[in-house]
C-alpha positions in Angstrom: 62.1 145.2 120.4 65.6 146.1 120.7 64.9 149.7 120.9 62.1 149.3 123.5 64.9 147.1 125.9 67.1 150.1 125.2 64.4 152.6 126.8 63.9 150.1 129.5 67.6 150.2 130.7 67.7 153.8 130.1 64.4 154.6 132.1 64.5 152.1 134.6 68.1 151.0 135.6 69.5 154.6 134.8 71.7 153.6 132.2 73.3 156.4 129.9 71.9 156.4 126.3 75.3 155.3 124.5 77.4 152.8 122.8 78.0 151.0 126.6 74.5 150.6 126.6 73.8 149.4 123.2 76.6 147.0 122.5 76.1 144.3 125.4 72.3 144.6 124.9 72.9 143.8 121.1 74.7 141.0 122.2 72.0 139.7 124.7 69.4 139.7 122.0 71.5 138.1 119.5 70.1 134.6 120.2 66.4 135.4 119.9 66.6 137.4 116.9 69.0 134.7 115.0 67.1 131.5 116.2 63.3 133.7 115.2 65.1 134.2 111.9 66.7 130.9 111.5 63.5 128.5 112.3 61.6 130.7 109.7 64.3 130.3 107.4 64.9 126.9 107.6 60.8 126.1 107.2 60.6 128.4 104.1 63.9 127.0 102.3 62.5 123.7 100.8 59.7 126.1 99.3 62.2 128.7 98.1 64.7 125.3 96.4 61.5 124.3 94.7 60.8 127.3 92.9 60.9 126.0 89.3 58.2 123.2 89.9 55.1 123.4 88.5 52.2 124.6 90.4 54.9 126.2 92.8 55.5 129.2 90.5 53.9 131.8 93.2 54.7 130.3 96.5 58.5 129.6 95.6 59.3 133.2 94.7 57.6 134.3 97.8 59.5 132.1 99.8 62.6 133.6 98.1 61.4 137.1 99.0 60.6 136.5 102.3 64.0 134.4 103.0 65.6 137.9 101.9 63.5 140.3 103.7 64.5 137.9 106.9 68.2 138.0 106.0 68.2 141.9 106.0 65.9 142.4 108.9 68.3 140.2 110.8 71.5 142.1 109.9 69.7 145.6 110.5 68.6 144.6 113.8 72.1 143.2 114.7 74.3 145.6 113.4 73.0 148.6 112.0 70.2 149.6 115.0 72.4 149.5 117.4 75.2 151.7 115.7 72.2 154.2 115.0 70.8 154.0 118.4 74.2 154.8 120.1 74.6 157.6 117.2 71.1 159.2 117.7 
């Protein structure tokens, strides 16, 4: 989503493909990315906390893995992707 928004800014608004385009756009996309990850994470948190309970062995571990993926993908979307987009 972030890269397609960069493409729209470059092609339709005529902005150059550089750090001046990537940085403000990443701050504009900050709220939607954080809200999506936060709501999903808060929904999975009770399942991840009760990992050791009987009958919850598989679902609890899956919730922990999903929470780790959400955290990692959020950091990658907000920090690494804008830097790579401005670099390449």
